[in-house]
C-alpha positions as CSV (number, residue, x, y, z in Angstrom):
1,M,89.1,-217.2,-55.6
2,A,87.0,-216.3,-52.6
3,E,86.1,-212.7,-51.6
4,R,88.0,-211.1,-48.8
5,W,85.8,-208.6,-46.9
6,Y,86.7,-205.3,-45.2
7,A,84.3,-203.4,-42.9
8,G,83.9,-199.8,-42.1
9,V,81.8,-199.1,-39.1
10,D,80.3,-195.8,-37.9
11,G,78.1,-195.3,-34.9
12,C,74.6,-194.1,-35.7
13,R,71.3,-193.4,-34.0
14,A,70.1,-197.0,-34.4
15,G,73.4,-198.7,-33.5
16,W,76.4,-199.4,-35.8
17,F,76.2,-198.8,-39.6
18,V,78.5,-201.1,-41.6
19,I,79.8,-200.9,-45.1
20,L,81.4,-204.1,-46.4
21,L,83.8,-204.1,-49.4
22,G,84.4,-207.5,-51.0
23,Y,87.7,-208.0,-53.0
24,R,88.7,-210.8,-55.2
25,G,92.4,-210.4,-55.5
26,A,93.0,-206.7,-56.3
27,Q,89.5,-206.3,-57.7
28,L,86.6,-204.8,-55.8
29,V,83.7,-207.0,-56.7
30,A,80.9,-206.3,-54.1
31,L,79.7,-203.7,-51.7
32,R,77.1,-204.6,-49.0
33,H,75.7,-202.7,-46.0
34,R,74.3,-203.7,-42.7
35,L,72.8,-202.0,-39.6
36,C,73.9,-203.8,-36.4
37,T,72.2,-203.0,-33.1
38,G,75.3,-204.2,-31.2
39,F,79.0,-204.0,-32.1
40,D,79.6,-207.7,-31.3
41,A,77.5,-208.5,-34.3
42,V,80.0,-206.9,-36.7
43,P,82.8,-209.5,-36.4
44,A,80.2,-212.2,-36.6
45,L,78.6,-211.0,-39.9
46,A,78.3,-213.7,-42.6
47,E,81.1,-212.0,-44.6
48,R,83.5,-212.5,-41.7
49,P,85.5,-209.3,-42.4
50,A,89.2,-209.7,-42.4
51,R,89.7,-206.2,-41.0
52,I,87.3,-203.8,-39.3
53,A,87.9,-200.0,-39.1
54,V,85.6,-198.2,-36.6
55,D,85.3,-194.5,-35.9
56,M,85.4,-194.8,-32.1
57,P,88.3,-194.5,-29.7
58,I,90.1,-197.7,-28.9
59,G,92.4,-197.5,-25.8
60,L,91.7,-195.0,-23.1
61,L,93.9,-193.0,-20.8
62,A,94.0,-193.8,-17.1
63,A,93.5,-190.1,-16.4
64,A,92.3,-187.1,-18.5
65,Q,95.2,-185.2,-20.1
66,P,95.1,-181.9,-22.0
67,G,94.4,-182.7,-25.6
68,G,93.7,-186.3,-24.9
69,R,95.8,-189.2,-26.2
70,S,98.9,-188.6,-28.2
71,C,97.1,-189.9,-31.3
72,D,94.3,-187.4,-30.8
73,R,96.8,-184.5,-30.6
74,A,98.6,-185.7,-33.7
75,A,95.3,-186.0,-35.6
76,R,94.4,-182.4,-34.8
77,R,97.8,-181.2,-36.1
78,C,97.2,-183.0,-39.4
79,L,93.6,-181.9,-39.9
80,G,94.1,-178.1,-39.5
81,Q,90.7,-176.5,-40.1
82,R,89.0,-179.8,-39.5
83,R,90.7,-180.4,-36.2
84,A,87.4,-179.9,-34.3
85,S,86.3,-183.3,-35.6
86,V,88.7,-185.0,-33.2
87,F,87.5,-185.0,-29.6
88,S,89.3,-186.1,-26.5
89,P,87.9,-189.5,-25.3
90,P,87.0,-189.9,-21.6
91,A,89.5,-191.6,-19.3
92,R,88.9,-195.2,-18.5
93,P,87.6,-194.6,-14.9
94,V,84.8,-192.5,-16.5
95,L,83.6,-195.4,-18.7
96,G,81.0,-196.6,-16.1
97,A,79.4,-193.2,-15.4
98,R,75.7,-193.1,-16.1
99,T,75.1,-189.3,-15.6
100,Y,76.9,-186.3,-16.9
101,P,77.6,-184.9,-13.4
102,E,79.0,-188.3,-12.3
103,A,81.3,-188.4,-15.4
104,L,82.5,-184.9,-14.7
105,R,83.3,-185.8,-11.1
106,L,85.2,-188.9,-12.0
107,S,87.1,-187.2,-14.8
108,R,88.2,-184.2,-12.6
109,A,89.0,-186.4,-9.6
110,G,91.5,-188.5,-11.6
111,S,93.1,-185.7,-13.6
112,D,96.1,-183.7,-12.2
113,A,94.8,-180.7,-14.2
114,G,91.2,-181.3,-13.0
115,L,89.9,-181.9,-16.5
116,G,86.3,-182.7,-17.1
117,L,84.9,-183.9,-20.4
118,S,82.6,-182.6,-23.1
119,R,78.9,-183.5,-23.5
120,Q,79.9,-185.1,-26.9
121,A,82.3,-187.5,-25.1
122,F,79.7,-188.3,-22.4
123,N,77.0,-189.0,-25.0
124,L,79.3,-191.6,-26.6
125,L,79.9,-193.5,-23.4
126,P,77.3,-196.2,-24.1
127,K,79.0,-197.0,-27.5
128,L,82.5,-196.7,-26.0
129,R,81.5,-199.2,-23.3
130,E,80.1,-201.6,-25.9
131,L,83.1,-201.4,-28.1
132,D,85.6,-201.7,-25.2
133,A,83.8,-204.8,-24.0
134,C,84.4,-206.5,-27.3
135,L,88.1,-205.7,-27.5
136,S,91.3,-207.3,-26.3
137,P,94.9,-206.9,-27.5
138,A,94.5,-209.9,-29.7
139,R,91.3,-208.7,-31.3
140,Q,92.9,-205.3,-32.0
141,G,94.9,-207.2,-34.6
142,Y,91.9,-206.9,-36.9
143,I,89.6,-204.3,-35.2
144,V,91.2,-200.9,-35.5
145,E,90.4,-197.3,-34.7
146,A,90.2,-195.0,-37.8
147,H,89.0,-191.5,-38.4
148,P,87.0,-190.5,-41.5
149,E,88.4,-186.9,-41.8
150,L,92.0,-188.3,-41.7
151,A,91.0,-190.9,-44.3
152,F,89.7,-188.2,-46.7
153,L,92.8,-186.2,-46.0
154,H,94.8,-189.3,-47.2
155,L,92.7,-189.5,-50.3
156,A,92.8,-185.8,-51.2
157,G,96.2,-184.9,-49.9
158,S,94.8,-182.1,-47.8
159,P,92.0,-181.6,-45.2
160,M,88.4,-181.3,-46.5
161,R,87.3,-177.7,-47.2
162,H,83.7,-178.0,-46.0
163,N,81.8,-179.5,-43.1
164,K,80.6,-183.0,-43.8
165,K,77.0,-182.1,-42.9
166,R,76.8,-179.5,-45.7
167,A,75.9,-180.2,-49.3
168,E,79.3,-178.9,-50.4
169,G,81.0,-181.2,-47.8
170,R,79.1,-184.3,-49.0
171,A,80.0,-183.4,-52.6
172,E,83.7,-183.2,-52.1
173,R,83.8,-186.4,-50.0
174,L,81.7,-188.3,-52.6
175,A,84.0,-187.3,-55.4
176,L,86.9,-188.8,-53.5
177,L,84.9,-192.0,-52.7
178,E,83.9,-192.3,-56.4
179,R,87.6,-192.3,-57.3
180,A,88.3,-195.0,-54.6
181,L,85.2,-197.2,-55.1
182,G,84.2,-196.6,-58.7
183,R,80.8,-197.9,-59.7
184,W,80.4,-199.5,-56.3
185,L,79.8,-196.2,-54.6
186,P,76.3,-196.6,-53.0
187,E,73.4,-194.2,-53.7
188,L,73.1,-192.5,-50.3
189,E,69.4,-191.8,-50.3
190,A,68.6,-195.3,-51.3
191,V,70.7,-196.8,-48.5
192,R,69.2,-194.4,-46.0
193,R,65.6,-195.3,-47.1
194,D,66.5,-199.0,-46.5
195,Y,67.0,-198.3,-42.8
196,G,65.0,-195.1,-42.2
197,A,66.1,-191.5,-42.2
198,Q,65.6,-191.2,-38.4
199,R,67.9,-194.0,-37.8
200,L,70.7,-193.3,-40.2
201,A,72.3,-190.0,-41.4
202,L,73.9,-189.4,-44.8
203,D,77.3,-188.7,-43.3
204,D,77.1,-192.0,-41.4
205,I,77.0,-193.8,-44.8
206,I,79.8,-191.6,-46.2
207,D,82.0,-192.2,-43.1
208,A,81.5,-195.9,-43.1
209,C,82.5,-196.1,-46.8
210,V,85.8,-194.4,-46.3
211,L,86.5,-196.4,-43.2
212,A,86.1,-199.6,-45.2
213,W,88.6,-198.2,-47.6
214,V,91.0,-197.6,-44.7
215,A,90.6,-201.3,-43.6
216,R,91.6,-202.4,-47.1
217,Q,94.6,-200.0,-47.2
218,I,95.9,-201.4,-44.0
219,D,96.0,-204.9,-45.5
220,L,97.8,-203.5,-48.5
221,G,100.4,-201.8,-46.3
222,Q,99.3,-198.4,-47.7
223,A,97.5,-197.0,-44.7
224,R,99.0,-194.4,-42.3
225,R,99.0,-194.4,-38.6
226,L,99.1,-191.8,-35.8
227,P,101.2,-191.3,-33.8
228,E,104.0,-191.9,-36.2
229,G,106.5,-193.0,-33.4
230,A,106.0,-195.2,-30.4
231,V,102.4,-196.2,-29.6
232,E,101.1,-196.1,-26.0
233,Q,99.1,-198.9,-24.5
234,D,96.3,-198.4,-22.0
235,G,95.7,-200.3,-18.8
236,K,93.8,-203.0,-20.8
237,G,96.8,-203.5,-23.1
238,L,95.1,-201.8,-26.0
239,R,97.2,-199.7,-28.4
240,M,96.1,-196.0,-28.6
241,E,96.5,-195.4,-32.4
242,I,94.4,-194.0,-35.3
243,W,94.6,-195.4,-38.8
244,Y,93.8,-193.6,-42.0
């Protein structure tokens, strides 16, 4: 029986960090990792992942709205004390902005409420552009937006207690991943050394692991999705939804 591969993808300093889980039937039989400089390399990996879960917004509003997309607002309600981990993505007209003042101007001009955007959202524009260029409604059938903090909530039954960048936060997330992946849980520092500490953070590895788990859960019909009701589509026909 051939392996079926699932990919979890997290943006990092050097590009896109990918964890690949290989299953033979119900059994996890392999874990691999890659660092891709461009997102278009992820679907083309030799493993040909059946489903790819990425921590990056898919589907953008035509104009900035308070709280962002309905899936963003629903995610914050679920996450409670970890709600700050969900940011409002820029509106689609902002996608081509090259400077922060230009992005602010475009965002405010298109919004009835005159909303701008955060520096965090602006800094993600290059990766948002890259991902958006790779997507179509058809490709969204196997490339989905997911959120690590929601995924850990699914595993634990409640939001994480500690920030993921603290030692306590890493410990509680790794305990959950050990339960999900067993002996296949990678040794974080060893993986980081493979690519260089300046290019890859420990939380990038942890997030990619849990995103790969989400990709597998979707195939099993055991994943959850926000919003729980009707899903909006953006002007490109992309569904605005978050899986976990």
